[in-house]
C-alpha positions in Angstrom: 58.4 -58.9 84.0 56.2 -56.7 82.3 53.2 -56.3 84.9 51.7 -53.9 82.3 51.9 -54.5 78.6 50.1 -53.6 75.0 50.1 -49.9 75.7 49.3 -47.7 72.8 51.7 -46.8 70.4 51.1 -43.2 71.2 54.4 -41.7 72.9 52.0 -41.2 76.4 51.1 -44.9 77.1 52.9 -46.7 79.2 54.3 -50.8 79.1 56.4 -51.3 82.9 58.6 -53.8 83.2 60.1 -54.9 86.4 63.2 -56.7 87.1 63.6 -58.9 90.4 67.5 -58.9 91.4 68.7 -62.5 93.7 71.6 -63.8 94.7 72.9 -67.7 93.4 70.8 -68.5 96.3 67.4 -66.4 95.4 67.3 -64.0 98.1 66.2 -60.7 97.0 68.7 -57.9 96.7 67.6 -54.8 98.0 69.5 -51.7 96.6 70.8 -52.4 93.5 71.0 -50.5 90.6 69.3 -51.8 87.1 70.3 -50.2 84.0 67.4 -50.4 81.7 67.4 -49.6 77.4 66.0 -50.8 74.6 67.5 -50.5 70.9 64.8 -50.1 68.9 63.8 -46.1 69.8 61.1 -47.2 72.9 61.5 -44.1 75.7 62.9 -45.7 79.1 61.1 -43.2 81.3 63.7 -44.1 83.7 66.5 -45.8 82.8 68.3 -46.3 86.3 66.1 -47.4 89.0 67.2 -49.0 92.6 65.5 -52.8 94.0 63.5 -52.1 96.6 63.8 -54.5 99.5 62.1 -57.1 97.6 64.5 -56.9 95.5 62.8 -55.2 92.4 63.4 -52.4 90.4 60.6 -51.3 88.1 60.6 -49.1 84.8 58.0 -47.3 82.8 58.2 -47.1 78.8 56.5 -45.5 75.9 56.9 -45.8 72.1 54.9 -44.1 69.2 55.2 -47.4 66.5 53.3 -50.0 67.0 55.2 -53.5 67.5 57.2 -55.2 69.7 60.1 -53.3 72.0 62.9 -55.4 73.9 63.8 -54.5 76.7 67.3 -55.2 79.0 67.9 -54.1 82.5 71.3 -54.8 83.6 73.7 -55.0 87.0 77.2 -55.2 86.0 78.1 -58.1 83.6 74.8 -59.4 84.5 71.9 -58.8 82.2 67.8 -60.3 81.4 65.6 -59.1 78.5 62.2 -59.3 78.1 59.8 -57.9 74.8 57.1 -55.9 75.5 54.4 -55.0 73.1 52.9 -51.5 71.8 49.4 -51.0 69.6 48.2 -48.8 67.5 45.5 -46.6 68.8 42.3 -45.0 67.4 41.5 -44.5 63.8 43.5 -41.5 63.0 43.2 -41.7 58.8 42.5 -43.5 55.8 44.5 -43.3 53.0 42.7 -44.9 49.1 45.5 -46.2 46.5 43.6 -47.8 43.7 46.2 -50.1 42.2 44.1 -51.8 39.5 42.8 -48.8 37.6 40.8 -48.5 34.0 38.6 -51.7 33.8 36.7 -52.4 30.9 33.2 -50.8 31.9 31.2 -54.8 31.0 30.5 -55.5 34.4 32.9 -58.6 35.0 36.1 -56.3 35.0 37.1 -55.0 37.8 38.9 -52.3 39.4 40.5 -52.3 43.2 40.9 -49.8 45.6 43.2 -50.6 48.8 42.6 -48.4 52.2 45.2 -47.7 54.5 43.7 -47.3 57.8 46.5 -45.6 60.3 46.6 -43.9 64.1 47.7 -40.8 64.7 51.1 -41.7 65.1 50.8 -43.4 61.7 50.9 -47.2 62.3 48.9 -49.0 60.6 45.6 -50.6 62.5 44.8 -54.0 62.2 40.9 -55.0 62.5 39.4 -52.6 61.6 36.3 -53.1 59.5 36.7 -50.1 56.2 33.1 -49.8 55.0 33.0 -49.3 50.3 30.6 -47.5 49.2 30.2 -45.8 45.8 27.5 -43.3 44.7 27.1 -43.2 41.0 26.0 -46.9 40.5 29.2 -48.7 40.8 29.1 -52.4 41.9 31.4 -52.9 45.2 32.1 -56.8 45.9 32.9 -56.8 48.9 31.6 -54.1 50.6 32.8 -54.4 53.9 36.6 -56.0 54.7 38.6 -56.1 57.6 42.4 -54.4 57.9 45.2 -57.3 57.6 48.3 -56.8 59.8 49.5 -54.3 57.7 46.5 -52.1 58.2 45.3 -52.5 54.2 41.4 -53.3 53.7 41.0 -54.0 49.7 37.9 -54.1 47.7 37.3 -54.5 43.8 34.0 -52.9 42.0 33.0 -53.7 38.5 30.3 -51.0 36.0 28.8 -51.3 33.0 29.1 -47.4 32.1 32.1 -46.2 31.3 33.5 -43.4 33.3 34.6 -41.9 36.5 33.3 -44.4 39.8 33.8 -42.0 43.3 34.9 -45.0 46.3 34.6 -43.9 50.1 36.2 -46.0 52.6 34.3 -45.0 56.1 35.7 -46.3 59.6 33.4 -45.0 62.4 33.7 -41.5 61.9 36.7 -41.5 59.0 36.8 -41.8 55.6 38.2 -40.5 52.6 37.3 -40.8 49.1 39.2 -41.9 45.4 38.4 -41.7 41.8 38.9 -44.7 39.3 38.2 -45.3 36.0 36.4 -47.4 33.9 36.6 -47.7 29.7 34.3 -48.2 26.9 35.4 -52.0 25.7 35.5 -53.3 22.3 33.7 -51.7 19.4 30.2 -53.8 18.8 27.4 -51.2 17.6 28.0 -47.9 14.9 25.3 -45.5 14.1 25.2 -42.9 11.6 23.2 -40.3 11.7 23.2 -37.8 8.7 23.3 -34.0 10.7 23.7 -32.1 7.3 21.3 -33.6 4.5 20.2 -32.4 1.0 23.0 -30.4 -0.1 23.4 -28.8 -3.5 25.0 -31.2 -5.6 27.6 -28.6 -6.7 30.5 -30.4 -6.1 30.4 -27.8 -3.1 28.0 -28.1 -1.0 28.0 -31.1 1.2 26.5 -33.6 3.6 27.6 -34.8 6.5 27.8 -38.0 8.0 28.7 -38.5 12.0 29.2 -42.1 13.1 28.6 -43.1 17.1 30.6 -45.8 17.6 29.7 -47.9 20.8 30.7 -51.0 23.2 28.4 -54.2 24.2 27.1 -51.7 26.7 26.3 -48.8 24.8 29.5 -46.4 26.2 31.2 -44.6 23.4 34.4 -45.8 22.1 37.2 -42.9 22.4 40.0 -42.8 19.8 38.5 -46.0 17.1 39.5 -44.8 14.0 36.4 -45.0 11.2 37.2 -45.8 7.5 34.0 -44.0 5.4 33.3 -45.3 2.0 30.8 -45.0 -0.4 30.1 -47.4 -3.7 28.9 -44.2 -5.4 31.9 -43.0 -8.5 30.8 -39.1 -8.1 30.6 -38.7 -4.2 33.3 -37.3 -2.6 34.3 -38.1 1.2 36.7 -35.2 2.6 36.9 -37.5 5.8 38.0 -40.7 4.5 39.2 -42.3 8.0 37.8 -40.5 11.4 39.2 -40.7 15.1 36.4 -40.9 17.5 36.4 -38.4 20.6 35.1 -38.6 24.3 31.6 -38.8 23.3 32.3 -41.5 20.3 31.1 -39.9 17.0 33.5 -39.1 14.1 32.0 -36.8 11.2 33.1 -37.4 7.6 31.4 -34.9 5.2 30.8 -35.9 1.3 30.1 -33.6 -2.0 28.9 -34.5 -5.1 28.3 -33.4 -8.5 24.9 -35.4 -9.3 21.9 -35.6 -7.7 20.5 -38.7 -6.4 21.2 -40.5 -3.0 24.6 -41.8 -1.9 25.1 -44.7 1.0 27.9 -44.3 3.3 29.4 -47.5 4.6 31.4 -46.7 8.0 33.7 -48.7 9.3 
């Protein structure tokens, strides 16, 4: 039997196993040497114990790994076995990962954050309530999730602003954080400005045109190829195809030898 079971797997807390040794008629045998063993790494504190007048020999065992530990009691060629259980201890660490990252910042596409909750010996903790939060406006779809048997709790988050969203996971006084990334969606708008305008029409002086490329939520789109053109035959565009930077801006310059208005199209 295991009169003490369910110890914390911290290498100190103990389970107890009792072995009752009897003869064929059910009489308790005194002074029998019982050898206790376990094949799964449990530490048997007293591997050999003699039975008392009640025919019982007892031992204690510890472990640093949560789970089932099978204990075998043997006398000569006779043996019996029993399962004992070790459980995870208090929350010591939270490890965060983002298995799904780089979602579109459209308020619908989601990033995923997983929190692995473990005790001081690295045992996953089941049933821990993990509170997820973010300070930068991300929407956490499930702010509190319980860990499963693997010690993992997961949540999803959305945003309408491209950039980095830091997520914090907290259990009691233990916390951890991780950065997730939201990216701009498809091109929705191009806004043109002329930061340099009114150049002399001498074929050398130039005007500049900036194209700000944004998605439907106003996020700048990085790496978009912008094609600049003009129907004015004498206008010369020096940057025909520009690529937007992190700010969503591509810039072209143009010259002309004829004074007047030159219309520029960005596509």
